[in-house]
N, C-alpha and C positions, 0 to 999 in steps of 0.2 A: 281026705284028700292027700295023697303022697305022691312027690314028684321025686323020683331018683336023683335027679338032677341038681337038687339043694341040701345035699348032705353036708357040705363043707361052708364054713363060716364066709359070708360076702362072696357067693358063687357067682360067676358071670352069667349063669343062666337064670339068676332070682329074678331079672326083669320079664323075661320070659314066662316064668311061673307065677309071678304076680300078675301079668297081663291074663293068663289062663284063670287063674282064682278070681280076678275081678270080672271077667266074662261069665264064669259060673254064677257068681252071686248074682249079677245083672239077669240071667236067664231063670234062677231059682225065685227072684223076687218078681219076675214078669208072670211066673206060673203060680205065684203066691202061695209058696210051699216053704213054711217058716222054719221048719226042722233044717231044711238044706240051706236056707239062708244063714242060720245060725252056724252050721257046719263051714261054711263058707268064711263067715268072720273069724271062726277058730282058726281055720287054715291060714287066712291072711295075718292074723296076728302072728302066727308061728313063723311066716315067711317074713315079715318085718321085723320081727325078733332077730332073725338069721341075717338081714342086711342092716343092723344097728339102727333101725329107724324106730326107737323107742316110743314115742308119742303115738305113731300111728299103730304100732302092737298094742299098746296099751287100750287105744281107742275100740279096735276089733276085738280084742279079748273082753273087755268091758261089755260091749254089745252081745258077745255071744254068750256070756255068764248071765246077763239079763233074761235074754231070749230063752235060754234054757230054763232058768228058774221059772218064769212064766208058763212053760210047756211043761213044767214038772219032770224033765228029762234029767234025772239025778246022777246017772253015771256020766252023761255028757258035762254036766254041770261041774262035776269032780274034775274031769279032764281041764275044762277052762280054768277053774280055779288053781290047779295046779301050775298051769302055764302064767297065771298073773303072779302067783308067788315067785315062780322061778324069775320072772321079768324084774319083780321088786327087789330080789335079792340082787339081779345083776345091777340095777340101778344104784342099789346102795353101795357095792363094791365098787363100781366105777367113780364113785363120788368120794371114796375113801383117800385119803391122801396121807402116806406115811412116809415121814422124813428119813431120809438117809444119811 
């Protein structure tokens, strides 16, 4: 799921993108399409990272990772784990205090 309007940090269109992604997740769940639900969680995790909603990002990325692992979708599992690692590094950097 790519939305060309969310390329910048904290974009004004992020709310629209989040609404679309959440609607897609709802439809995927209604269809009981587990792989698509996992992709929606990955996309939502990325979107929440961009809007600095770190806990929501972590929740969705963890769900995506769990689902990919359960379905043995190794390529997508690697993608989700890379996003989790990036989110972890951002969290560590933001908590670092360097005295000047």
